[in-house]
N, C-alpha and C positions, 0 to 999 in steps of 0.2 A: 581568558573563559566565556566557555557559550555561552550564547543567545537563547538557545532551549537546550533543555536536556534530552528530547528525546524530539527527532525530524522524522516524518513522511512524506513521502514522496509517492506518488500515485499516478502512475502514465496515463496519460490522456490522448497518446497519438494515434491520430488517423491516417491511411496508407489511404491511398486514392482508391477507387475500385480498381478490382480485376488487376492488384498488385499482388506479388507472388508470396509475400507471406503475409499472415494474421499481422492484425493491430488490435492494441488494447481499446479503441475508438474513442471517440471526443464523449458519446452518449452515456456508455456504460461507466466510461473514466468518470464522470461527472458525480455522475449518480453514488458512486464511491467517493468520491471528494466532497460532495455534501454527507454524505453518510458519516466520515469523521469525523468532520467540523460539529456536526450536531452531536456526537458523541461525548467528543472532549468538553463541549461546552458545559452539555447537561451534567458529567460529574462532576464539575470546578475541582477539577486535576487541585493536588500540591504540590506538582512539577509543571515546568513550561514545557508543551508541546504542539509544536506546527505541523499540522497534516496540509498540503500544498499539491497541486495537479504538477504534473512534472510533460517534461516530453519523453522518446522512446529511451527505454533503460535496456532495448535490444535483447529482451527474452519473452517477447509477445508472443510465441508459437506455445507457451505454456497457460494463456490466458492472459485474465488481466494479472498486470504485476502490481506490486508495490515494495518501495525498503524503507527499515526502519533504522535511521542514526540516531546514535554513532557506533551501532552495533552491523552497520551493514548486514543485517539480513533480511535478502531479498524473499517475497510470499508471492507465489501465482495460484491463478486460480482463482481471487479472491470474487466473492460475492458482497455485494450489502450486507446479508444476514455474519458475516463471517465479523465484522467490522467490532461490533460489542466484546467478542473474544478477543479478536487481537487486542482491541484495548485493554481488556482485565486482564490478560495473561500478561500479553510482551509490553503493552507502556505500563501500566500499572508494577506488576509483578515480576518483570524480566526475565519472564518465562517464555521463550517463542513456539508459536501452537503450530507444531512441527506439522500435522497433517499438510498445510499449507508451504509451507518453508519450500523455499528450491535450495534441494539436494544433489550433492557433488555427481550421485545415480544420476538422476533429472537428465542434467546439465552436461 
């Protein structure tokens, strides 16, 4: 039995200054982590959901990255303003927010 119905991992990886690849960054990543935690707490969801920071998800070139399990849906370019929509659509209603989903065409 799974401990959580949905598990959200938010990249907070910070590469050193001058690194050849972008990174989601600790500062922006933690803002998204905090926004997810606040949104989940505010809603008193009928399912068990955990949002937590994660290390590199290896697709940082597309902007702030998160992944939602158990579906394994990767979101890219996520901003704090997108969090409520992801919770409403994906977490509660099992409908990924397509405009933010990492598609095979992008990857």
